[in-house]
N, C-alpha and C positions, 0 to 999 in steps of 0.2 A: 044380165046379158039377154038381148032379144032373141027369140026363136024364129020368128017369121022373116022371110026374105025381105019383105017390104020394110019391116022395122030395122033390119040391118042396113039396108040402103038408106033409110031415113037418117040413121045415126051418122053414116058417112057424109051425107049431104049437110047435115047440121054442123058437123065438125069442120068441113070445108068452108062453109059460110061464116062460121065464127072466126076462123083464122083470117079470112079475107076482111071481115069487118074490123077486127082488131088491127090488122095491118093498115087499113085506111085511116082508122082513128089515130093511130100512132103517127102516121104521116102528117095529118093536118095539125095535130097538137105540136109536133116538132117544128113545123113551119111557123106556127104562132110564136113558139118560144124563140126561134131564130130571129123573128121580127122584133120581139121585145128586147132581145140582146142588142140588136143594132140600135134601137132607140135608147137603151141605157148608155151606150157608148157615144150617143149623139152622132151616129153615122147615118145621115139622112138619105144619102144616095143608095146605100145598100138596104136601108130600111124600106125604101120605096119598091125596090126590086123584090125583096122578101114579102112585102105586102101583097104584091100581085100574085106571087106564088101561093101565099096563104089563102087569098081570095079563090084561086083556082081549086085548091084542095078542099076548101070548105064547101064550095059549090058542088064539087063532085060528091062529097059526103051527103049533101042534101039531095042530090039527084038519085042516089042509091038508097035513100030513106034511112041513112045512118044518123042523120040529123034532120029535125023537122025544118021546114022551109023558113019559118019565122026565127028559129034559133040560129040558123046560118046567117040570116039577115042581121040579127042583133050582134052576132060575133063580128061580122064585117064592119058594121057601124061603129062598134066600140074600138076596133083596131084603127079605123080611120080617124076617129076622134083623138086617140092617143098620138097618132102621127102629127095631126094638125097642132095639137097642144105642144108637143115637143118642138116642132118647127118654129112655132111662135116664140117659145122660150129661148131657142138657140139664136134667133134673129135679134132679140132684145138684149142679149148678153154679149 
């Protein structure tokens, strides 16, 4: 347990930031899972909507330095690739 006032305050700030970061991380991961569920069910309309939501949350995570810029870009690229691949498979069948 810290004794100095500054250390106590720093612990409070750290706890608050950790909770915020975990909340944001959970949000973008859930958005990606929702997108993948729509793709699995071959529901392209809802998949496109959830893709834009996932894009938005991944970008916010990158903006707040929760994700590195390139990591966010890679995630978005892979999600788009999945959508295009699934759309192509649905059209051919």
